[in-house]
C-alpha positions as CSV (number, residue, x, y, z in Angstrom):
1,M,17.6,121.4,66.6
2,P,21.3,122.7,67.3
3,K,23.9,120.2,66.6
4,T,26.2,121.6,69.4
5,K,24.9,121.5,73.1
6,Y,26.1,123.8,76.1
7,K,25.8,123.2,79.7
8,F,25.9,126.0,82.3
9,N,28.7,125.9,84.8
10,Y,27.6,127.3,88.1
11,E,31.2,127.6,89.4
12,S,32.4,129.9,86.6
13,L,29.1,131.4,85.6
14,S,29.5,130.3,82.0
15,F,28.3,127.8,79.5
16,D,30.7,125.0,78.8
17,K,30.3,123.0,75.6
18,V,29.1,119.6,75.9
19,E,31.2,116.8,74.4
20,L,29.7,113.2,74.0
21,T,31.8,110.2,74.3
22,R,31.6,107.5,71.8
23,K,30.0,105.1,74.3
24,Q,27.3,107.7,75.0
25,I,26.8,108.2,71.2
26,F,26.3,104.5,70.7
27,W,23.9,104.2,73.5
28,R,21.9,107.1,72.4
29,F,21.7,105.7,68.7
30,T,20.8,102.2,70.2
31,T,17.9,103.9,72.3
32,Y,16.6,105.6,69.2
33,L,16.8,102.5,67.0
34,F,14.8,100.4,69.6
35,A,12.2,103.2,70.1
36,L,11.8,103.4,66.3
37,F,11.4,99.4,66.1
38,F,8.9,99.5,69.0
39,F,6.8,102.1,67.2
40,A,6.9,100.2,64.0
41,V,5.8,97.0,65.5
42,I,2.8,98.8,66.9
43,L,2.1,100.5,63.8
44,I,2.1,97.2,61.9
45,S,0.1,95.4,64.5
46,L,-2.6,98.1,64.5
47,F,-2.5,98.0,60.8
48,S,-2.9,94.1,60.5
49,V,-5.9,94.4,63.1
50,F,-7.8,97.0,61.2
51,F,-6.6,96.0,57.4
52,D,-5.8,92.7,55.9
53,L,-2.7,92.0,53.9
54,P,-3.2,90.6,50.4
55,N,-2.0,87.1,51.4
56,E,-4.3,87.3,54.6
57,R,-7.3,88.5,52.5
58,S,-6.6,85.5,50.1
59,L,-6.2,83.0,52.9
60,R,-9.4,84.2,54.6
61,R,-11.5,84.1,51.4
62,E,-10.1,80.5,50.9
63,N,-11.1,79.6,54.5
64,T,-14.5,80.9,54.0
65,Q,-15.0,78.9,50.8
66,L,-13.6,75.9,52.6
67,L,-16.1,76.3,55.3
68,T,-18.9,76.6,52.7
69,K,-17.9,73.5,51.1
70,Y,-17.6,71.6,54.2
71,G,-21.2,72.6,55.0
72,L,-22.4,71.4,51.7
73,L,-20.5,68.2,52.0
74,N,-22.2,67.5,55.3
75,K,-25.6,68.1,53.7
76,H,-24.6,65.7,50.9
77,L,-23.5,63.1,53.7
78,D,-26.7,63.5,55.4
79,E,-28.6,62.7,52.2
80,I,-26.4,59.8,51.6
81,E,-27.1,58.5,55.0
82,K,-30.9,58.5,54.6
83,V,-30.5,56.7,51.2
84,L,-28.2,54.1,52.8
85,S,-30.6,53.8,55.8
86,D,-33.4,53.0,53.4
87,I,-31.3,50.4,51.5
88,Q,-30.4,48.8,54.9
89,D,-34.2,48.9,55.9
90,R,-35.2,47.0,52.7
91,D,-32.2,44.7,53.0
92,D,-33.3,43.6,56.6
93,N,-37.2,43.6,56.2
94,I,-37.7,42.6,52.7
95,Y,-34.7,40.8,51.0
96,R,-33.8,38.9,54.2
97,V,-37.5,38.0,55.1
98,I,-37.9,36.7,51.4
99,F,-35.0,34.4,51.8
100,E,-35.9,33.5,55.5
101,T,-32.7,34.7,57.1
102,K,-32.2,37.0,60.1
103,P,-31.6,40.8,59.7
104,I,-28.1,42.2,60.3
105,P,-27.9,43.5,63.8
106,E,-27.7,47.2,64.3
107,A,-24.4,46.6,66.4
108,V,-22.7,45.2,63.3
109,R,-23.9,47.9,61.2
110,K,-22.7,50.6,63.4
111,A,-19.5,48.7,64.9
112,G,-16.0,50.1,64.9
113,F,-16.4,53.7,66.1
114,G,-16.3,53.6,69.8
115,G,-13.1,53.4,72.1
116,I,-10.1,55.6,71.2
117,N,-10.1,59.0,69.7
118,R,-9.2,58.4,66.2
119,Y,-9.5,62.0,65.3
120,M,-6.9,63.5,67.7
121,E,-4.6,64.7,65.0
122,L,-7.6,66.8,63.5
123,E,-8.1,68.7,67.0
124,G,-6.7,72.1,67.9
125,Y,-7.4,73.9,64.8
126,E,-9.9,76.8,64.2
127,N,-12.3,74.7,62.3
128,S,-11.7,71.3,63.9
129,E,-15.1,70.7,64.9
130,I,-16.6,70.6,61.2
131,V,-13.6,68.8,60.0
132,I,-13.9,66.0,62.7
133,E,-17.7,65.8,62.1
134,T,-17.4,65.4,58.3
135,T,-14.6,62.9,58.7
136,K,-16.5,60.8,61.2
137,K,-19.5,60.8,58.9
138,L,-17.4,59.6,56.1
139,D,-15.9,56.9,58.1
140,I,-19.4,55.8,59.3
141,I,-20.7,55.7,55.9
142,R,-17.6,53.9,54.5
143,R,-18.1,51.2,57.2
144,Q,-21.9,50.8,56.6
145,L,-21.2,50.5,52.8
146,Y,-18.7,47.9,53.3
147,V,-21.2,45.7,55.6
148,Q,-24.0,46.3,53.1
149,T,-21.9,45.3,50.3
150,K,-21.0,41.9,52.1
151,S,-24.8,41.6,53.0
152,Y,-25.7,42.0,49.3
153,E,-23.1,39.2,48.4
154,E,-24.8,37.0,51.0
155,V,-28.3,37.9,49.6
156,V,-27.0,37.0,46.0
157,K,-25.8,33.6,47.2
158,M,-29.2,33.1,49.1
159,A,-31.1,34.0,45.9
160,E,-29.1,31.4,43.7
161,K,-29.6,28.9,46.5
162,K,-33.2,29.7,46.7
163,E,-33.5,29.4,42.9
164,E,-32.0,25.8,43.1
165,M,-34.3,24.9,46.1
166,W,-37.4,26.1,44.3
167,A,-36.3,24.0,41.2
168,S,-35.7,21.0,43.7
169,I,-39.0,21.1,45.8
170,P,-41.7,19.0,44.2
171,A,-44.2,21.3,42.3
172,I,-46.0,19.5,39.5
173,Q,-48.3,16.4,39.0
174,P,-46.1,13.2,38.3
175,I,-48.7,12.5,35.6
176,A,-49.8,14.9,32.8
177,D,-53.2,16.2,33.6
178,K,-54.6,14.9,30.3
179,D,-53.3,11.5,31.1
180,V,-55.1,11.2,34.6
181,V,-58.2,9.3,34.4
182,R,-59.3,10.3,37.9
183,F,-58.0,11.3,41.3
184,A,-58.7,7.9,42.9
185,S,-57.7,8.5,46.6
186,G,-56.2,11.2,48.6
187,F,-53.8,11.6,51.5
188,G,-54.8,10.6,55.1
189,Y,-56.8,7.5,56.6
190,R,-58.4,5.4,53.9
191,I,-60.0,1.8,53.8
192,H,-57.5,-0.4,52.6
193,P,-58.6,-2.2,49.6
194,I,-57.3,-5.7,50.7
195,Y,-57.6,-5.5,54.5
196,K,-60.8,-3.4,54.5
197,T,-59.6,-1.6,57.5
198,K,-58.9,2.1,57.9
199,K,-55.0,2.7,57.3
200,M,-52.8,5.8,56.8
201,H,-52.6,6.2,53.2
202,S,-49.4,8.3,53.0
203,G,-49.7,9.7,49.4
204,V,-52.2,10.0,46.5
205,D,-53.5,7.5,44.1
206,L,-53.9,8.7,40.3
207,T,-55.4,6.1,37.8
208,A,-54.2,6.0,34.4
209,P,-53.6,3.4,31.8
210,V,-50.7,1.0,31.9
211,G,-47.7,2.6,30.2
212,T,-48.7,6.3,31.0
213,K,-45.7,8.3,31.5
214,V,-44.5,9.4,34.9
215,Y,-42.4,12.4,35.3
216,A,-40.0,13.6,38.2
217,T,-41.7,16.4,40.1
218,G,-38.5,18.3,41.0
219,N,-34.7,18.3,40.6
220,G,-32.8,15.6,42.5
221,T,-31.0,12.4,42.5
222,V,-32.5,8.8,42.3
223,I,-31.8,6.8,45.4
224,R,-34.2,4.0,44.6
225,A,-34.9,2.3,41.3
226,S,-35.9,-1.2,41.7
227,R,-38.8,-3.5,42.9
228,S,-39.6,-3.1,46.6
229,R,-39.9,-5.9,49.1
230,G,-43.1,-4.5,50.3
231,G,-46.4,-3.7,48.5
232,Y,-44.9,-0.7,46.4
233,G,-44.0,-3.1,43.5
234,K,-41.6,-1.3,41.1
235,R,-40.8,1.9,42.5
236,V,-38.5,5.0,42.1
237,I,-37.4,7.4,45.0
238,I,-35.8,10.6,44.3
239,D,-34.0,12.7,46.9
240,H,-34.5,16.4,46.1
241,G,-32.3,17.7,49.0
242,Y,-33.6,20.4,51.5
243,G,-35.2,17.4,53.4
244,Y,-37.6,16.6,50.4
245,K,-38.1,13.1,48.8
246,T,-40.6,11.8,46.5
247,L,-41.7,8.1,45.7
248,Y,-43.4,6.6,42.7
249,A,-44.9,3.1,43.2
250,H,-46.6,0.4,41.3
251,L,-44.6,1.2,38.0
252,N,-44.8,-1.0,35.1
253,K,-41.4,0.0,33.9
254,I,-38.6,2.0,35.6
255,L,-36.5,4.2,33.1
256,V,-34.1,5.8,35.4
257,E,-31.2,4.2,37.4
258,Q,-30.0,4.6,41.0
259,G,-27.6,7.6,41.5
260,Q,-28.9,9.2,38.2
261,K,-29.5,13.0,38.4
262,I,-32.8,14.2,37.5
263,K,-34.5,17.4,36.3
264,R,-38.1,18.4,37.0
265,G,-40.1,17.0,34.1
266,D,-37.8,14.1,33.4
267,L,-39.3,10.7,32.3
268,I,-38.7,8.4,35.0
269,G,-41.2,5.4,34.4
270,E,-44.5,4.2,33.3
271,V,-47.7,3.7,35.2
272,G,-48.3,-0.1,36.1
273,N,-50.0,-2.4,38.4
274,T,-47.3,-4.1,40.3
275,G,-47.0,-4.8,44.1
276,R,-50.2,-4.7,46.1
277,S,-52.2,-2.8,43.7
278,T,-56.0,-3.4,42.8
279,A,-55.9,-1.5,39.5
280,P,-53.4,0.3,37.3
281,H,-52.5,3.6,38.9
282,L,-49.7,5.7,40.3
283,H,-49.1,5.8,44.0
284,Y,-47.2,9.1,44.6
285,E,-45.7,10.3,47.9
286,V,-43.9,13.5,49.1
287,R,-41.8,13.4,52.3
288,K,-40.1,16.2,54.1
289,N,-37.4,15.2,56.6
290,N,-38.9,11.6,56.2
291,K,-42.3,12.5,57.2
292,A,-45.2,12.2,54.7
293,Q,-46.8,15.2,53.4
294,D,-50.0,15.7,51.5
295,P,-49.0,15.8,47.8
296,I,-51.8,18.1,46.7
297,N,-50.0,21.0,48.4
298,F,-47.1,20.6,45.9
299,Y,-49.0,20.9,42.7
300,F,-48.7,24.8,42.5
301,N,-46.9,24.9,39.3
302,D,-49.4,23.2,36.9
303,L,-53.0,23.6,38.3
304,T,-55.4,26.3,38.1
305,P,-57.1,27.6,41.3
306,E,-60.2,26.0,40.2
307,E,-58.5,22.6,39.5
308,Y,-56.8,22.9,42.7
309,D,-60.1,23.3,44.6
310,R,-61.7,20.3,42.9
311,M,-58.7,18.2,43.7
312,I,-59.0,19.4,47.5
313,V,-62.7,18.2,47.4
314,V,-62.0,14.8,45.9
315,S,-58.9,14.1,48.1
316,S,-61.0,14.8,51.2
317,R,-63.3,12.0,50.5
318,P,-63.0,9.0,52.8
319,N,-62.9,6.5,50.0
320,Q,-61.1,3.3,49.5
321,S,-57.4,3.6,48.4
322,F,-55.9,1.4,45.5
323,D,-53.0,0.1,47.5
């Protein structure tokens, strides 16, 4: 390309040399520079579309790995949700049933995830959907684990209370089976030995020699330990809590004091023949919320099924009571 340019002059019919000014030179250079920049941008863009730069390849690879990990994490979270659901089901339908309490409402287990959009800051990205889904699952599991932890703490307290309750409920015979001469009279309407009329017998009569040891049938506190003004003679009443009380009447000796704490199996007195009694025996009552219960239903700790069946037969006979 020639460095010097000429222009034909029609007036002189000759070629005149073209001289460029500095301004023309500047603008021509600028034009060439912009054209070069424009074509460079196009080439780089086309290259970036069809070919990844090293950093882009690395980022794309990391992004693919991240998506794979999120997918695996979601699968693990699904498995955790299934295990947690099984734990919640056992909690509601086994543990809480055993301890006679209501299951946790579903609204409480799933509470705290409505209303405002708490994942707004995670929106607007290429993979926002999977990130939000995973974060939401984690939040739900975290909340449910918190509720379940509190539930188990409550169950533990109920178990401890239940253990205390089972220790307190009357559950043994007040006289050792080897010392009982016979099951004299059961619970229900019986012929009174003195008045010879049918009268409600609110306990059971166990015949045994005077001085035979009498034991507390459950943990509790002695609330009466004295001679009664009625026909019970010397008697002990124990408050076991949970609405239960037991009464031991016609004693020969009282071996406990009012206010004394008692454990199941503790010696509390001796069989006697005090009060309105026609022969040495122990009159034993169980009361629940001040209502008399059949004591034979509370012998489940020290009778075999065969012995219990025999006692049921004897107690159902409409014989005469001893008091």
